[in-house]
N, C-alpha and C positions, 0 to 999 in steps of 0.2 A: 595320671602317672607322673606329671611334671614335677621336677625337683627331687625325685627319689633316686637313690643310688642304685645303679644297675650292676649286677654281678652275673657272670656267665659260668655255667656248668654243663657237663655232659648230661647228668641225670639229677633231677630234684625229686626227693622222696618226701611225701607229705605224711608224717606220722612216724614216730620212733619206737613202736612196739616190737614184738618178736618178728612180725612179718617184715616191717620196714627195715629193721637192722639186719635181718638176714639178706634181704635184697641188696642192701648197702655193702655188706661184706663181699658178696659176689661181684658187684659192680666195681667196688674199690680194688679188689684183687685183679680184676681185668684192666686195671689202670685207667678207669674212667673217673673223671673229676666229679665226685659225688657229694651231694649235700642232703642232709636230713633236716627237715623243719619240724620241730616238735613243740607243741603248745605248752606242755608242762614238763614232767620228768620222763626220761626214757624208760621204756618197759611196758607202758600201757597197763591194761587190766591185770596182767600177770603179776605186777608188783603188789597187788592186793591179795595174792594167794599165799597163805601162811606156809604151806608145804606142798610142793608138787611131787607126787609119787610115781607118775607115769611118763616122765620124760626120759627117753633112752640115754644111758650113760651115767645115770645117777641112781644106783641101786638102793642107796640109803635115803633117797629123796633130797630135795633142795628147795630152799625158799624161792618164791617168785622173784623177789628183789635181788637175791644172790645170783640167780640164773641170768636175769636181765643185765646185771652189772658185767657178767662175763661176755654177753653179747656186745655190750657197749665198748668194752676194752678191745675186743677183737675187731670191731668196726674201725675204731681209731687207729689200730695197728695198720690198717690198709688205707690210711689217710682220708677217711671219710670225715667231712666237716659237719658240724652240728650248729644249728641256730635255734635258740629257744624263744619262740614267739608264735603268734597265731597267724594263720593265713587269712587274708581279707578277701582276695579275689583271685580267680584263675582265668587265664586265656589259653585254652588248650588246643585250639585248631591252628593249622598251619605248620610250617616246618620248624619254627622256633616257638616253644611254649613259654608262657610267662606266669610266674607265681608271685603274687604281690602280698607283702606284709605292710605293716604300718609305715615302716621307714624305707624298705627296699623292694626292688623288683629283681627276681631271680629268673634269668633266662636259661632254658635248657633244651637239648635236643629231644629229650624224653622225660616224661613225668610218671612216677609210680605213686598211686594213691593208696596209702596204708593208714588211713585216718581212724580205723577201728570203729568202735561203738561203745556204748555204755549200757549197763544193765538198768532196767527200769527199777527204781528203788521205792520204798514205802513212803519216805518222807517223814517217818516217825522221829520223835525226839531222841537225841544222842546217836542217831544212825551213823553220822559222819565220824563220830569218835571211834567206832569199832570196825571201820572198814579195814580188812586185813588183820584185825585183832579179834576175830570171832565171827564177823559177818563175811560170808563168802558167796561166790556165784558159780562154782564149779565143783560138783560132787565127785566127778570122775578124777579130778586132780587131787582131792583131799581125802577121799573115802577111807583109804587104808590107815590113815592117822586117827580115825575115829573109833577104833576097836574098843569095845566096852564102854562107850560113852553115850550121852544123850544129845541128840541134835534136833533142831527145829527146822522145818521147811515151810516157806511162805509161798502159797500158790496152789492151783489145782488144774493147771493145763497139762498137756502131755509131758513136757519136760519135767515139771515139778513132781508129778506122780511117778514117772519112770525113774527119776533120780531118787525119790523116796524109797522105792522098792530096792534099788541098787544099794542104797545106804544101809539097809537092814542086813546086808551080808557082813557088815562090820560093826555098826553101832548096836548098843543094847536096846535102844528105843528111838523111834523117829516120831516126833510130834508134828503133825501137818495142820497149819492154819488155813482154813477155807472160808471165804466170805459168804458162801451160799448156805442154804438150808441143808439139813442132814442128807448125805448120800448124793448130793448134787455137785457135780464137778464139771470142769471144762475140758477134760481129757476124753479119749476114746473109751468105749464101753469095756473092751477087753482089759485095758490097763486099770480102769476103775474097779472092775470085778476082782482083779488080782490084788489090788491094794487093800480093798475092804476085807479080803480073806487073810491078809498078812497080820499075824499076831503081834509083830513088832511095831506096827504102825498104829498110832492113836490120832484120831481126827478131832480137831476143835472147830466145830461148825459155827457159822455166823460170827467169825472173828476177824479182826485185823490187828496189826501191831500198833500198840499205843506208845510204847517207848522201850528202850534197851537199857539194861543195867549192868554194872560191873566196875572194875578198877582199871588196871592196865589192860586186862583182857575182858571180853564179854563173859558174863556169868549168868545172865537171865534175859529172857524175852517176855515182856509184859503185853499180853493180848487183851483186847477189849471186845466184849460180846456186843455185837451191833444191835441186838434186840433189847437186852437188859441193861447194858452199860457196865456190867460187871467186869472188873479187871482180874485177869488170870495170869499169875506168874509161873513161867516155865523155866526152871533151872536147867541150864544146858551148857555145852562146851562150844557149840557152833550153831549159827543160824544161816541157812542157805536160802537166798532169795531167788525165786524163779517166777517173776511176774512180768516178764517181757524183756526185750532187748531193743535198743534204739541205735541204729547205725548213724555215724557222723557223716551224713551226706548232704546236708542242707546247702553246702557250698556248690554242689555239683548238679543240683536239680535243674533241669532244662538244658544242661550241657552234655551230660552223659546218660546213656540208657540205664534207668533205675526201675526196680520192681515197685509194686504197690506198697510194699512194706519198707521201701527206702534203701534196699541193697543194690549195689552196682552189679550189672550183668557183665560177665566175662566169658571167654572161652577157656579151654584147658591150658592155653598158653598165658592166661591172665590178661589177655588183650581186651580192651573195651571197644566200643564202636568208633572211637577216635584213634587214628593211626598215631603210634608213638606214646599212647597213654595206657597205663596198666593199672589194675586194681588188685589188691592182695589182702589176705587176712580176714578179720571179722567184718570188714566193710563190704565184702562181696557176697553175692548169693552163693551159698554152699551148704553142704550137708552137715559138716562137723566143724565146730569152732573150738579148737584146742591150740596150745602152744605148738605142738608137733605139726598140726596142719598149717598153721601160720608160717612155720619154717619152710614147709614144702612149697607153699605159695611164693614165699620170698625168693627161694632158690630158683624156681621156675622163671619168675619175673626178672631176676638178676641175669640169668643166662639169655633170656629173650631180648632184654634191653641192649645187651652187648651186641647181639646179632643184628638188632634193628639199626643201631647206630653205624655198625660196619657196613650194612647193606645200603644205608642212606648215602654214605660216603662213596661206596662203589657205584651206586646209581648215578651220582653226580658225574663221576668219571666216564660213565657210559653215554650220557645224553647231553652233557654241557659242552663237549668239544665241538667247535664250530669251524675249525680250520679245514676239516675234511670229513667226508662221510664215514659212518661206522657200521660195523657188522657185529651183532651179538648172537652167538650160537647158544641156545638154551637146550640142555640135554640132561638125561639121567644116566649117570655113570655105570649103573648096574645093568643097563640094557646093552647087550653086545652090538646090536645094529646101530645104536646111537653112538657108541664108542668108535665104531668103524667110520661113521660119518664125521666124527671129530677129527679123525686122521685126514680126511679130505679137506676139511675146513683149514687145518693147519698147513696143508700143502698150498692151499690158496693164499694163506697169509704170507707164506714165503715169497710168493710171486707179486702180491699186491700190497705189501705192508707199507710202502711209501705213499700209496694212493689212498688207502683206507686204514682205519684203525680197527683192530679185532679184539673181541672179548669172548671168552668161553665161560659159560655159567652152568655149573652142575647143581641141579635142584634136589639131589638125593637127600640132603639134610634140611633144606629150607627152600620154599617156593617164593620167598619174599621178593627177590629181584624179578622173577618171572611175573609175579602179580603186578609189580610196579611197571613193568614193560607192557602189561595188558595181554600177556600170553597165557592162554588156558590149556592149549593142546601142546604136548611135548612129543617129539622134538620140534623146535621152531627156530627161525632166524628172524631177528628184528633188524630192519634197515633204519639207520638213524641219519637224518639230514638236518643241518642247521640247529642241532641241539635237541631235536624232537624225533620221536618214532614216526617214520613216514609210512611204513607198511610192515606186515608180519607174514612170513612165508612158512606154511606148515605142510602143504601137500606135495610140493616138488622141490625139495631142498637139493639144489645142485649148483655147480659153478655157473651154469648158464642162467638159471632163474635169479640168482643173487646179483650177477653182473647186470642183468636187465633191469632189476629193481633199483640199482644204483645209478642208472642213466639219468 
């Protein structure tokens, strides 16, 4: 790390797609010093979507690029900083996290991983030319724009065949390219049966994409028969590729809990197994990967990271005072008995406030501070000496037991 410039932030977000920018908007609005590090352009995969028809608030639809530009402008409104570079290393354990790029080290109290993923592509000739110009990866996003049109689907797994069936509600014809022999697919049997019975779906067995054709927009997909070598041209308006998805998690392997398929494991609060590190959007293990669900993930992480940082600072004030012992009463404000006990603690504070410092912690909305104090049972009193928790009282919380523990 020697020689690199060090910059300090409250929050560093790795990835500037829909999830990352939403988290940044929430963090920035909470007045946290927030940085997004994005390897390419902001917006992620959504920028490759010609038209998004299912994002709330846009009844006429919106381009992926246009929607992400709005996200970007809103993030900047809340003073979110952007650095366009790739992350080389991460050091996520400990109180201060470090995110390292080629030239800089960014230190933060919390890190949000929003590195997304990438669809597995065919690798066929001219494929890169038509990304966002006819080649797409989200039928749910674009389906209503395909009314009366011909579309091609690549793949035969559950997603490919289920989306093919969905597309028949809008398109005149759906041509599905399958690498296997006739009627052999990688999806479940019920989906397979439904697809084979659907009159709008035409299968091209034993085929793969040879190349793509068109001008400014895609006009045709040229398939190659794997047995005969025959080239088959399919005139179409859009080609949907459903041949797998690759999460961008190589950087985090061996550091964070990751599934066999490479997705980061989180709880409903977007927390990973490392305190102060969150994962959101397409990079995490989840059921549905859409712009709308990425926004939900980002909002959750943005709220949680604000709470985490506030609790970290509060925790320091609880345990780092060494000039005198401390008392931390942990309770749930919705419980009458615990509120009554709070009154007794406050009376005690009036008497002993010059000898001891007092903190009252309500866990109704968050158990974060209770967990940091090692308290599992509520109500409880933590006795703090020399900047550390010396004991926890849960059974007999009284003036006498607290004073005895403070001796």
